[in-house]
mmCIF file as gemmi writes it, N, C-alpha and C atoms, coordinates in Angstrom:
data_model
loop_
_atom_site.group_PDB
_atom_site.id
_atom_site.type_symbol
_atom_site.label_atom_id
_atom_site.label_alt_id
_atom_site.label_comp_id
_atom_site.label_asym_id
_atom_site.label_entity_id
_atom_site.label_seq_id
_atom_site.pdbx_PDB_ins_code
_atom_site.Cartn_x
_atom_site.Cartn_y
_atom_site.Cartn_z
_atom_site.occupancy
_atom_site.B_iso_or_equiv
_atom_site.pdbx_formal_charge
_atom_site.auth_seq_id
_atom_site.auth_asym_id
_atom_site.pdbx_PDB_model_num
ATOM 1 N N . MET Axp A 1 ? -32.278 19.549 -10.175 1 0 ? 1 A 1
ATOM 2 C CA . MET Axp A 1 ? -32.23 19.49 -8.729 1 0 ? 1 A 1
ATOM 3 C C . MET Axp A 1 ? -32.122 18.037 -8.243 1 0 ? 1 A 1
ATOM 4 N N . VAL Axp A 2 ? -32.865 17.162 -8.89 1 0 ? 2 A 1
ATOM 5 C CA . VAL Axp A 2 ? -32.813 15.75 -8.517 1 0 ? 2 A 1
ATOM 6 C C . VAL Axp A 2 ? -31.42 15.189 -8.778 1 0 ? 2 A 1
ATOM 7 N N . PHE Axp A 3 ? -30.823 15.595 -9.885 1 0 ? 3 A 1
ATOM 8 C CA . PHE Axp A 3 ? -29.487 15.121 -10.232 1 0 ? 3 A 1
ATOM 9 C C . PHE Axp A 3 ? -28.484 15.518 -9.159 1 0 ? 3 A 1
ATOM 10 N N . TRP Axp A 4 ? -28.472 16.775 -8.753 1 0 ? 4 A 1
ATOM 11 C CA . TRP Axp A 4 ? -27.489 17.248 -7.773 1 0 ? 4 A 1
ATOM 12 C C . TRP Axp A 4 ? -27.727 16.665 -6.39 1 0 ? 4 A 1
ATOM 13 N N . LYS Axp A 5 ? -28.976 16.48 -6.028 1 0 ? 5 A 1
ATOM 14 C CA . LYS Axp A 5 ? -29.277 16.053 -4.669 1 0 ? 5 A 1
ATOM 15 C C . LYS Axp A 5 ? -29.153 14.54 -4.468 1 0 ? 5 A 1
ATOM 16 N N . HIS Axp A 6 ? -29.579 13.763 -5.451 1 0 ? 6 A 1
ATOM 17 C CA . HIS Axp A 6 ? -29.633 12.32 -5.255 1 0 ? 6 A 1
ATOM 18 C C . HIS Axp A 6 ? -28.558 11.564 -6.034 1 0 ? 6 A 1
ATOM 19 N N . ALA Axp A 7 ? -28.464 11.807 -7.302 1 0 ? 7 A 1
ATOM 20 C CA . ALA Axp A 7 ? -27.547 11.029 -8.13 1 0 ? 7 A 1
ATOM 21 C C . ALA Axp A 7 ? -26.095 11.385 -7.851 1 0 ? 7 A 1
ATOM 22 N N . LEU Axp A 8 ? -25.784 12.653 -7.75 1 0 ? 8 A 1
ATOM 23 C CA . LEU Axp A 8 ? -24.388 13.059 -7.556 1 0 ? 8 A 1
ATOM 24 C C . LEU Axp A 8 ? -23.861 12.654 -6.188 1 0 ? 8 A 1
ATOM 25 N N . ARG Axp A 9 ? -24.693 12.696 -5.182 1 0 ? 9 A 1
ATOM 26 C CA . ARG Axp A 9 ? -24.243 12.302 -3.843 1 0 ? 9 A 1
ATOM 27 C C . ARG Axp A 9 ? -23.842 10.832 -3.813 1 0 ? 9 A 1
ATOM 28 N N . ASN Axp A 10 ? -24.637 9.972 -4.435 1 0 ? 10 A 1
ATOM 29 C CA . ASN Axp A 10 ? -24.312 8.549 -4.454 1 0 ? 10 A 1
ATOM 30 C C . ASN Axp A 10 ? -23.14 8.24 -5.382 1 0 ? 10 A 1
ATOM 31 N N . ALA Axp A 11 ? -22.986 9.012 -6.433 1 0 ? 11 A 1
ATOM 32 C CA . ALA Axp A 11 ? -21.885 8.776 -7.365 1 0 ? 11 A 1
ATOM 33 C C . ALA Axp A 11 ? -20.571 9.366 -6.862 1 0 ? 11 A 1
ATOM 34 N N . ALA Axp A 12 ? -20.618 10.257 -5.899 1 0 ? 12 A 1
ATOM 35 C CA . ALA Axp A 12 ? -19.401 10.913 -5.42 1 0 ? 12 A 1
ATOM 36 C C . ALA Axp A 12 ? -18.559 10.011 -4.525 1 0 ? 12 A 1
ATOM 37 N N . ILE Axp A 13 ? -19.167 9.037 -3.883 1 0 ? 13 A 1
ATOM 38 C CA . ILE Axp A 13 ? -18.411 8.173 -2.965 1 0 ? 13 A 1
ATOM 39 C C . ILE Axp A 13 ? -17.343 7.365 -3.702 1 0 ? 13 A 1
ATOM 40 N N . PRO Axp A 14 ? -17.644 6.703 -4.832 1 0 ? 14 A 1
ATOM 41 C CA . PRO Axp A 14 ? -16.561 6.013 -5.549 1 0 ? 14 A 1
ATOM 42 C C . PRO Axp A 14 ? -15.513 6.977 -6.111 1 0 ? 14 A 1
ATOM 43 N N . LEU Axp A 15 ? -15.922 8.182 -6.468 1 0 ? 15 A 1
ATOM 44 C CA . LEU Axp A 15 ? -14.95 9.161 -6.962 1 0 ? 15 A 1
ATOM 45 C C . LEU Axp A 15 ? -13.985 9.578 -5.863 1 0 ? 15 A 1
ATOM 46 N N . VAL Axp A 16 ? -14.478 9.738 -4.649 1 0 ? 16 A 1
ATOM 47 C CA . VAL Axp A 16 ? -13.604 10.071 -3.52 1 0 ? 16 A 1
ATOM 48 C C . VAL Axp A 16 ? -12.617 8.936 -3.275 1 0 ? 16 A 1
ATOM 49 N N . THR Axp A 17 ? -13.077 7.707 -3.41 1 0 ? 17 A 1
ATOM 50 C CA . THR Axp A 17 ? -12.197 6.552 -3.236 1 0 ? 17 A 1
ATOM 51 C C . THR Axp A 17 ? -11.087 6.559 -4.277 1 0 ? 17 A 1
ATOM 52 N N . LEU Axp A 18 ? -11.452 6.784 -5.52 1 0 ? 18 A 1
ATOM 53 C CA . LEU Axp A 18 ? -10.451 6.778 -6.585 1 0 ? 18 A 1
ATOM 54 C C . LEU Axp A 18 ? -9.443 7.907 -6.435 1 0 ? 18 A 1
ATOM 55 N N . VAL Axp A 19 ? -9.891 9.073 -6.054 1 0 ? 19 A 1
ATOM 56 C CA . VAL Axp A 19 ? -8.971 10.206 -5.887 1 0 ? 19 A 1
ATOM 57 C C . VAL Axp A 19 ? -8.06 9.984 -4.687 1 0 ? 19 A 1
ATOM 58 N N . GLY Axp A 20 ? -8.62 9.515 -3.583 1 0 ? 20 A 1
ATOM 59 C CA . GLY Axp A 20 ? -7.818 9.299 -2.378 1 0 ? 20 A 1
ATOM 60 C C . GLY Axp A 20 ? -6.785 8.203 -2.529 1 0 ? 20 A 1
ATOM 61 N N . LEU Axp A 21 ? -7.166 7.136 -3.193 1 0 ? 21 A 1
ATOM 62 C CA . LEU Axp A 21 ? -6.233 6.028 -3.363 1 0 ? 21 A 1
ATOM 63 C C . LEU Axp A 21 ? -5.333 6.203 -4.585 1 0 ? 21 A 1
ATOM 64 N N . GLY Axp A 22 ? -5.612 7.194 -5.403 1 0 ? 22 A 1
ATOM 65 C CA . GLY Axp A 22 ? -4.776 7.467 -6.569 1 0 ? 22 A 1
ATOM 66 C C . GLY Axp A 22 ? -3.546 8.292 -6.25 1 0 ? 22 A 1
ATOM 67 N N . LEU Axp A 23 ? -3.488 8.852 -5.047 1 0 ? 23 A 1
ATOM 68 C CA . LEU Axp A 23 ? -2.346 9.685 -4.658 1 0 ? 23 A 1
ATOM 69 C C . LEU Axp A 23 ? -1.015 8.936 -4.71 1 0 ? 23 A 1
ATOM 70 N N . PRO Axp A 24 ? -0.908 7.697 -4.235 1 0 ? 24 A 1
ATOM 71 C CA . PRO Axp A 24 ? 0.381 6.994 -4.348 1 0 ? 24 A 1
ATOM 72 C C . PRO Axp A 24 ? 0.781 6.698 -5.79 1 0 ? 24 A 1
ATOM 73 N N . PHE Axp A 25 ? -0.19 6.546 -6.674 1 0 ? 25 A 1
ATOM 74 C CA . PHE Axp A 25 ? 0.138 6.26 -8.064 1 0 ? 25 A 1
ATOM 75 C C . PHE Axp A 25 ? 0.769 7.458 -8.756 1 0 ? 25 A 1
ATOM 76 N N . VAL Axp A 26 ? 0.563 8.634 -8.221 1 0 ? 26 A 1
ATOM 77 C CA . VAL Axp A 26 ? 1.204 9.827 -8.78 1 0 ? 26 A 1
ATOM 78 C C . VAL Axp A 26 ? 2.719 9.712 -8.616 1 0 ? 26 A 1
ATOM 79 N N . LEU Axp A 27 ? 3.143 9.235 -7.458 1 0 ? 27 A 1
ATOM 80 C CA . LEU Axp A 27 ? 4.577 9.067 -7.224 1 0 ? 27 A 1
ATOM 81 C C . LEU Axp A 27 ? 5.152 7.964 -8.101 1 0 ? 27 A 1
ATOM 82 N N . SER Axp A 28 ? 4.453 6.852 -8.23 1 0 ? 28 A 1
ATOM 83 C CA . SER Axp A 28 ? 4.983 5.765 -9.052 1 0 ? 28 A 1
ATOM 84 C C . SER Axp A 28 ? 4.997 6.152 -10.528 1 0 ? 28 A 1
ATOM 85 N N . GLY Axp A 29 ? 4.025 6.915 -10.967 1 0 ? 29 A 1
ATOM 86 C CA . GLY Axp A 29 ? 4.04 7.421 -12.342 1 0 ? 29 A 1
ATOM 87 C C . GLY Axp A 29 ? 5.167 8.402 -12.557 1 0 ? 29 A 1
ATOM 88 N N . ALA Axp A 30 ? 5.473 9.184 -11.541 1 0 ? 30 A 1
ATOM 89 C CA . ALA Axp A 30 ? 6.59 10.116 -11.629 1 0 ? 30 A 1
ATOM 90 C C . ALA Axp A 30 ? 7.912 9.365 -11.722 1 0 ? 30 A 1
ATOM 91 N N . MET Axp A 31 ? 8.002 8.229 -11.047 1 0 ? 31 A 1
ATOM 92 C CA . MET Axp A 31 ? 9.234 7.432 -11.128 1 0 ? 31 A 1
ATOM 93 C C . MET Axp A 31 ? 9.472 6.968 -12.557 1 0 ? 31 A 1
ATOM 94 N N . ALA Axp A 32 ? 8.445 6.445 -13.18 1 0 ? 32 A 1
ATOM 95 C CA . ALA Axp A 32 ? 8.601 5.955 -14.553 1 0 ? 32 A 1
ATOM 96 C C . ALA Axp A 32 ? 8.912 7.099 -15.508 1 0 ? 32 A 1
ATOM 97 N N . THR Axp A 33 ? 8.238 8.206 -15.356 1 0 ? 33 A 1
ATOM 98 C CA . THR Axp A 33 ? 8.454 9.356 -16.244 1 0 ? 33 A 1
ATOM 99 C C . THR Axp A 33 ? 9.857 9.922 -16.071 1 0 ? 33 A 1
ATOM 100 N N . GLU Axp A 34 ? 10.293 10.056 -14.84 1 0 ? 34 A 1
ATOM 101 C CA . GLU Axp A 34 ? 11.619 10.621 -14.588 1 0 ? 34 A 1
ATOM 102 C C . GLU Axp A 34 ? 12.732 9.717 -15.093 1 0 ? 34 A 1
ATOM 103 N N . VAL Axp A 35 ? 12.544 8.421 -14.983 1 0 ? 35 A 1
ATOM 104 C CA . VAL Axp A 35 ? 13.572 7.492 -15.462 1 0 ? 35 A 1
ATOM 105 C C . VAL Axp A 35 ? 13.615 7.488 -16.981 1 0 ? 35 A 1
ATOM 106 N N . VAL Axp A 36 ? 12.468 7.449 -17.619 1 0 ? 36 A 1
ATOM 107 C CA . VAL Axp A 36 ? 12.43 7.375 -19.078 1 0 ? 36 A 1
ATOM 108 C C . VAL Axp A 36 ? 12.996 8.651 -19.702 1 0 ? 36 A 1
ATOM 109 N N . PHE Axp A 37 ? 12.603 9.798 -19.178 1 0 ? 37 A 1
ATOM 110 C CA . PHE Axp A 37 ? 13.032 11.063 -19.777 1 0 ? 37 A 1
ATOM 111 C C . PHE Axp A 37 ? 14.288 11.649 -19.146 1 0 ? 37 A 1
ATOM 112 N N . GLY Axp A 38 ? 14.795 11.027 -18.089 1 0 ? 38 A 1
ATOM 113 C CA . GLY Axp A 38 ? 16.026 11.49 -17.47 1 0 ? 38 A 1
ATOM 114 C C . GLY Axp A 38 ? 15.874 12.766 -16.669 1 0 ? 38 A 1
ATOM 115 N N . TRP Axp A 39 ? 14.679 13.038 -16.182 1 0 ? 39 A 1
ATOM 116 C CA . TRP Axp A 39 ? 14.452 14.242 -15.375 1 0 ? 39 A 1
ATOM 117 C C . TRP Axp A 39 ? 14.896 13.99 -13.948 1 0 ? 39 A 1
ATOM 118 N N . PRO Axp A 40 ? 15.464 15.002 -13.298 1 0 ? 40 A 1
ATOM 119 C CA . PRO Axp A 40 ? 15.819 14.823 -11.89 1 0 ? 40 A 1
ATOM 120 C C . PRO Axp A 40 ? 14.563 14.931 -11.023 1 0 ? 40 A 1
ATOM 121 N N . GLY Axp A 41 ? 14.514 14.131 -10.006 1 0 ? 41 A 1
ATOM 122 C CA . GLY Axp A 41 ? 13.36 14.168 -9.112 1 0 ? 41 A 1
ATOM 123 C C . GLY Axp A 41 ? 13.383 12.994 -8.151 1 0 ? 41 A 1
ATOM 124 N N . MET Axp A 42 ? 12.291 12.84 -7.442 1 0 ? 42 A 1
ATOM 125 C CA . MET Axp A 42 ? 12.188 11.801 -6.417 1 0 ? 42 A 1
ATOM 126 C C . MET Axp A 42 ? 12.246 10.394 -7.023 1 0 ? 42 A 1
ATOM 127 N N . GLY Axp A 43 ? 11.593 10.19 -8.142 1 0 ? 43 A 1
ATOM 128 C CA . GLY Axp A 43 ? 11.612 8.874 -8.775 1 0 ? 43 A 1
ATOM 129 C C . GLY Axp A 43 ? 12.99 8.498 -9.272 1 0 ? 43 A 1
ATOM 130 N N . ARG Axp A 44 ? 13.662 9.449 -9.883 1 0 ? 44 A 1
ATOM 131 C CA . ARG Axp A 44 ? 15.021 9.197 -10.374 1 0 ? 44 A 1
ATOM 132 C C . ARG Axp A 44 ? 15.974 8.913 -9.211 1 0 ? 44 A 1
ATOM 133 N N . LEU Axp A 45 ? 15.789 9.65 -8.107 1 0 ? 45 A 1
ATOM 134 C CA . LEU Axp A 45 ? 16.607 9.422 -6.91 1 0 ? 45 A 1
ATOM 135 C C . LEU Axp A 45 ? 16.404 8.009 -6.382 1 0 ? 45 A 1
ATOM 136 N N . THR Axp A 46 ? 15.164 7.558 -6.376 1 0 ? 46 A 1
ATOM 137 C CA . THR Axp A 46 ? 14.865 6.206 -5.885 1 0 ? 46 A 1
ATOM 138 C C . THR Axp A 46 ? 15.498 5.14 -6.766 1 0 ? 46 A 1
ATOM 139 N N . VAL Axp A 47 ? 15.363 5.278 -8.059 1 0 ? 47 A 1
ATOM 140 C CA . VAL Axp A 47 ? 15.922 4.281 -8.977 1 0 ? 47 A 1
ATOM 141 C C . VAL Axp A 47 ? 17.442 4.273 -8.907 1 0 ? 47 A 1
ATOM 142 N N . ASP Axp A 48 ? 18.051 5.437 -8.856 1 0 ? 48 A 1
ATOM 143 C CA . ASP Axp A 48 ? 19.513 5.501 -8.727 1 0 ? 48 A 1
ATOM 144 C C . ASP Axp A 48 ? 19.97 4.886 -7.405 1 0 ? 48 A 1
ATOM 145 N N . ALA Axp A 49 ? 19.203 5.097 -6.328 1 0 ? 49 A 1
ATOM 146 C CA . ALA Axp A 49 ? 19.562 4.527 -5.032 1 0 ? 49 A 1
ATOM 147 C C . ALA Axp A 49 ? 19.422 3.005 -5.058 1 0 ? 49 A 1
ATOM 148 N N . ILE Axp A 50 ? 18.445 2.497 -5.783 1 0 ? 50 A 1
ATOM 149 C CA . ILE Axp A 50 ? 18.276 1.044 -5.879 1 0 ? 50 A 1
ATOM 150 C C . ILE Axp A 50 ? 19.459 0.424 -6.609 1 0 ? 50 A 1
ATOM 151 N N . PHE Axp A 51 ? 19.868 1.033 -7.714 1 0 ? 51 A 1
ATOM 152 C CA . PHE Axp A 51 ? 21 0.486 -8.462 1 0 ? 51 A 1
ATOM 153 C C . PHE Axp A 51 ? 22.319 0.641 -7.71 1 0 ? 51 A 1
ATOM 154 N N . ALA Axp A 52 ? 22.449 1.687 -6.889 1 0 ? 52 A 1
ATOM 155 C CA . ALA Axp A 52 ? 23.675 1.905 -6.118 1 0 ? 52 A 1
ATOM 156 C C . ALA Axp A 52 ? 23.632 1.207 -4.755 1 0 ? 52 A 1
ATOM 157 N N . ARG Axp A 53 ? 22.515 0.563 -4.431 1 0 ? 53 A 1
ATOM 158 C CA . ARG Axp A 53 ? 22.306 -0.099 -3.14 1 0 ? 53 A 1
ATOM 159 C C . ARG Axp A 53 ? 22.54 0.852 -1.981 1 0 ? 53 A 1
ATOM 160 N N . ASP Axp A 54 ? 21.95 2.018 -2.103 1 0 ? 54 A 1
ATOM 161 C CA . ASP Axp A 54 ? 22.025 3.04 -1.056 1 0 ? 54 A 1
ATOM 162 C C . ASP Axp A 54 ? 20.788 2.879 -0.173 1 0 ? 54 A 1
ATOM 163 N N . TYR Axp A 55 ? 20.903 2.058 0.848 1 0 ? 55 A 1
ATOM 164 C CA . TYR Axp A 55 ? 19.753 1.652 1.643 1 0 ? 55 A 1
ATOM 165 C C . TYR Axp A 55 ? 19.074 2.778 2.414 1 0 ? 55 A 1
ATOM 166 N N . PRO Axp A 56 ? 19.798 3.738 2.981 1 0 ? 56 A 1
ATOM 167 C CA . PRO Axp A 56 ? 19.086 4.819 3.673 1 0 ? 56 A 1
ATOM 168 C C . PRO Axp A 56 ? 18.159 5.627 2.745 1 0 ? 56 A 1
ATOM 169 N N . ILE Axp A 57 ? 18.587 5.869 1.535 1 0 ? 57 A 1
ATOM 170 C CA . ILE Axp A 57 ? 17.734 6.608 0.598 1 0 ? 57 A 1
ATOM 171 C C . ILE Axp A 57 ? 16.549 5.746 0.166 1 0 ? 57 A 1
ATOM 172 N N . ILE Axp A 58 ? 16.786 4.461 -0.032 1 0 ? 58 A 1
ATOM 173 C CA . ILE Axp A 58 ? 15.689 3.559 -0.396 1 0 ? 58 A 1
ATOM 174 C C . ILE Axp A 58 ? 14.654 3.519 0.73 1 0 ? 58 A 1
ATOM 175 N N . LEU Axp A 59 ? 15.119 3.431 1.971 1 0 ? 59 A 1
ATOM 176 C CA . LEU Axp A 59 ? 14.201 3.418 3.11 1 0 ? 59 A 1
ATOM 177 C C . LEU Axp A 59 ? 13.428 4.731 3.216 1 0 ? 59 A 1
ATOM 178 N N . ALA Axp A 60 ? 14.105 5.848 2.969 1 0 ? 60 A 1
ATOM 179 C CA . ALA Axp A 60 ? 13.43 7.146 3.058 1 0 ? 60 A 1
ATOM 180 C C . ALA Axp A 60 ? 12.362 7.299 1.984 1 0 ? 60 A 1
ATOM 181 N N . THR Axp A 61 ? 12.67 6.906 0.763 1 0 ? 61 A 1
ATOM 182 C CA . THR Axp A 61 ? 11.678 7.041 -0.3 1 0 ? 61 A 1
ATOM 183 C C . THR Axp A 61 ? 10.527 6.048 -0.115 1 0 ? 61 A 1
ATOM 184 N N . THR Axp A 62 ? 10.831 4.875 0.434 1 0 ? 62 A 1
ATOM 185 C CA . THR Axp A 62 ? 9.761 3.927 0.743 1 0 ? 62 A 1
ATOM 186 C C . THR Axp A 62 ? 8.87 4.459 1.854 1 0 ? 62 A 1
ATOM 187 N N . MET Axp A 63 ? 9.466 5.114 2.833 1 0 ? 63 A 1
ATOM 188 C CA . MET Axp A 63 ? 8.692 5.718 3.922 1 0 ? 63 A 1
ATOM 189 C C . MET Axp A 63 ? 7.793 6.83 3.401 1 0 ? 63 A 1
ATOM 190 N N . ILE Axp A 64 ? 8.308 7.624 2.486 1 0 ? 64 A 1
ATOM 191 C CA . ILE Axp A 64 ? 7.498 8.693 1.896 1 0 ? 64 A 1
ATOM 192 C C . ILE Axp A 64 ? 6.354 8.101 1.084 1 0 ? 64 A 1
ATOM 193 N N . SER Axp A 65 ? 6.624 7.042 0.341 1 0 ? 65 A 1
ATOM 194 C CA . SER Axp A 65 ? 5.568 6.381 -0.433 1 0 ? 65 A 1
ATOM 195 C C . SER Axp A 65 ? 4.498 5.794 0.489 1 0 ? 65 A 1
ATOM 196 N N . ALA Axp A 66 ? 4.923 5.164 1.564 1 0 ? 66 A 1
ATOM 197 C CA . ALA Axp A 66 ? 3.958 4.602 2.519 1 0 ? 66 A 1
ATOM 198 C C . ALA Axp A 66 ? 3.151 5.708 3.187 1 0 ? 66 A 1
ATOM 199 N N . SER Axp A 67 ? 3.797 6.831 3.467 1 0 ? 67 A 1
ATOM 200 C CA . SER Axp A 67 ? 3.079 7.969 4.053 1 0 ? 67 A 1
ATOM 201 C C . SER Axp A 67 ? 2.045 8.522 3.087 1 0 ? 67 A 1
ATOM 202 N N . LEU Axp A 68 ? 2.361 8.515 1.804 1 0 ? 68 A 1
ATOM 203 C CA . LEU Axp A 68 ? 1.386 8.968 0.814 1 0 ? 68 A 1
ATOM 204 C C . LEU Axp A 68 ? 0.187 8.031 0.741 1 0 ? 68 A 1
ATOM 205 N N . VAL Axp A 69 ? 0.417 6.739 0.902 1 0 ? 69 A 1
ATOM 206 C CA . VAL Axp A 69 ? -0.691 5.778 0.912 1 0 ? 69 A 1
ATOM 207 C C . VAL Axp A 69 ? -1.596 6.04 2.117 1 0 ? 69 A 1
ATOM 208 N N . VAL Axp A 70 ? -0.997 6.223 3.281 1 0 ? 70 A 1
ATOM 209 C CA . VAL Axp A 70 ? -1.778 6.485 4.486 1 0 ? 70 A 1
ATOM 210 C C . VAL Axp A 70 ? -2.512 7.817 4.368 1 0 ? 70 A 1
ATOM 211 N N . LEU Axp A 71 ? -1.841 8.84 3.847 1 0 ? 71 A 1
ATOM 212 C CA . LEU Axp A 71 ? -2.471 10.146 3.676 1 0 ? 71 A 1
ATOM 213 C C . LEU Axp A 71 ? -3.623 10.08 2.671 1 0 ? 71 A 1
ATOM 214 N N . GLY Axp A 72 ? -3.439 9.334 1.607 1 0 ? 72 A 1
ATOM 215 C CA . GLY Axp A 72 ? -4.514 9.17 0.628 1 0 ? 72 A 1
ATOM 216 C C . GLY Axp A 72 ? -5.72 8.48 1.223 1 0 ? 72 A 1
ATOM 217 N N . ASN Axp A 73 ? -5.482 7.438 2.02 1 0 ? 73 A 1
ATOM 218 C CA . ASN Axp A 73 ? -6.591 6.748 2.69 1 0 ? 73 A 1
ATOM 219 C C . ASN Axp A 73 ? -7.283 7.653 3.696 1 0 ? 73 A 1
ATOM 220 N N . LEU Axp A 74 ? -6.519 8.451 4.422 1 0 ? 74 A 1
ATOM 221 C CA . LEU Axp A 74 ? -7.102 9.377 5.381 1 0 ? 74 A 1
ATOM 222 C C . LEU Axp A 74 ? -7.952 10.429 4.684 1 0 ? 74 A 1
ATOM 223 N N . LEU Axp A 75 ? -7.441 10.976 3.586 1 0 ? 75 A 1
ATOM 224 C CA . LEU Axp A 75 ? -8.214 11.967 2.833 1 0 ? 75 A 1
ATOM 225 C C . LEU Axp A 75 ? -9.485 11.36 2.251 1 0 ? 75 A 1
ATOM 226 N N . ALA Axp A 76 ? -9.408 10.111 1.816 1 0 ? 76 A 1
ATOM 227 C CA . ALA Axp A 76 ? -10.605 9.447 1.296 1 0 ? 76 A 1
ATOM 228 C C . ALA Axp A 76 ? -11.632 9.251 2.405 1 0 ? 76 A 1
ATOM 229 N N . ASP Axp A 77 ? -11.193 8.846 3.584 1 0 ? 77 A 1
ATOM 230 C CA . ASP Axp A 77 ? -12.128 8.646 4.694 1 0 ? 77 A 1
ATOM 231 C C . ASP Axp A 77 ? -12.763 9.955 5.147 1 0 ? 77 A 1
ATOM 232 N N . VAL Axp A 78 ? -11.987 11.015 5.201 1 0 ? 78 A 1
ATOM 233 C CA . VAL Axp A 78 ? -12.542 12.324 5.553 1 0 ? 78 A 1
ATOM 234 C C . VAL Axp A 78 ? -13.49 12.806 4.458 1 0 ? 78 A 1
ATOM 235 N N . GLY Axp A 79 ? -13.125 12.535 3.221 1 0 ? 79 A 1
ATOM 236 C CA . GLY Axp A 79 ? -13.979 12.925 2.099 1 0 ? 79 A 1
ATOM 237 C C . GLY Axp A 79 ? -15.317 12.208 2.11 1 0 ? 79 A 1
ATOM 238 N N . TYR Axp A 80 ? -15.338 10.947 2.596 1 0 ? 80 A 1
ATOM 239 C CA . TYR Axp A 80 ? -16.606 10.226 2.71 1 0 ? 80 A 1
ATOM 240 C C . TYR Axp A 80 ? -17.566 10.979 3.623 1 0 ? 80 A 1
ATOM 241 N N . GLY Axp A 81 ? -17.05 11.457 4.732 1 0 ? 81 A 1
ATOM 242 C CA . GLY Axp A 81 ? -17.897 12.188 5.675 1 0 ? 81 A 1
ATOM 243 C C . GLY Axp A 81 ? -18.393 13.503 5.11 1 0 ? 81 A 1
ATOM 244 N N . LEU Axp A 82 ? -17.596 14.139 4.266 1 0 ? 82 A 1
ATOM 245 C CA . LEU Axp A 82 ? -18.025 15.399 3.663 1 0 ? 82 A 1
ATOM 246 C C . LEU Axp A 82 ? -19.048 15.186 2.56 1 0 ? 82 A 1
ATOM 247 N N . VAL Axp A 83 ? -18.877 14.118 1.808 1 0 ? 83 A 1
ATOM 248 C CA . VAL Axp A 83 ? -19.767 13.865 0.668 1 0 ? 83 A 1
ATOM 249 C C . VAL Axp A 83 ? -21.108 13.295 1.128 1 0 ? 83 A 1
ATOM 250 N N . ASP Axp A 84 ? -21.051 12.342 2.059 1 0 ? 84 A 1
ATOM 251 C CA . ASP Axp A 84 ? -22.268 11.672 2.492 1 0 ? 84 A 1
ATOM 252 C C . ASP Axp A 84 ? -22.423 11.845 4.007 1 0 ? 84 A 1
ATOM 253 N N . PRO Axp A 85 ? -23.365 12.657 4.451 1 0 ? 85 A 1
ATOM 254 C CA . PRO Axp A 85 ? -23.515 12.884 5.892 1 0 ? 85 A 1
ATOM 255 C C . PRO Axp A 85 ? -24.006 11.654 6.671 1 0 ? 85 A 1
ATOM 256 N N . ARG Axp A 86 ? -24.438 10.61 5.976 1 0 ? 86 A 1
ATOM 257 C CA . ARG Axp A 86 ? -24.877 9.401 6.669 1 0 ? 86 A 1
ATOM 258 C C . ARG Axp A 86 ? -23.692 8.637 7.256 1 0 ? 86 A 1
ATOM 259 N N . ILE Axp A 87 ? -22.489 8.882 6.745 1 0 ? 87 A 1
ATOM 260 C CA . ILE Axp A 87 ? -21.287 8.21 7.228 1 0 ? 87 A 1
ATOM 261 C C . ILE Axp A 87 ? -20.766 8.992 8.428 1 0 ? 87 A 1
ATOM 262 N N . ARG Axp A 88 ? -20.695 8.315 9.568 1 0 ? 88 A 1
ATOM 263 C CA . ARG Axp A 88 ? -20.273 8.984 10.795 1 0 ? 88 A 1
ATOM 264 C C . ARG Axp A 88 ? -19.179 8.163 11.49 1 0 ? 88 A 1
ATOM 265 N N . VAL Axp A 89 ? -18.431 8.843 12.329 1 0 ? 89 A 1
ATOM 266 C CA . VAL Axp A 89 ? -17.421 8.174 13.165 1 0 ? 89 A 1
ATOM 267 C C . VAL Axp A 89 ? -18.065 7.869 14.505 1 0 ? 89 A 1
ATOM 268 N N . ARG Axp A 90 ? -17.937 6.637 14.946 1 0 ? 90 A 1
ATOM 269 C CA . ARG Axp A 90 ? -18.551 6.266 16.23 1 0 ? 90 A 1
ATOM 270 C C . ARG Axp A 90 ? -17.517 5.999 17.27 1 0 ? 90 A 1
C-alpha cells in the first residue's frame, strides 16, 4: 500500500515526462527505419522530398513533426495533473 500510494506517485512524474516527450522520437526513428529498410512511409517521403528539394512536402512533414512535439508536451502536462493532484492550473 505504501508503495502504490507514495513511491509510485512520485516516480510517475518523470515517466510521464519521458512518454510525453518521446512522441516526436517515434517519428524520427521511423524515418531512419524506413530509409534503411526501404519501407514506404512518412519518413521515406520526407527523405525523398529533401533529396528532390520538394519544399511543400518538406514544410508539411516539418509541420507534422512540430505538431507532434506540441501534442507530446500537452499530453505530458495533462498527465502531470492526472498523476499528481498537487499540480494545478491557475
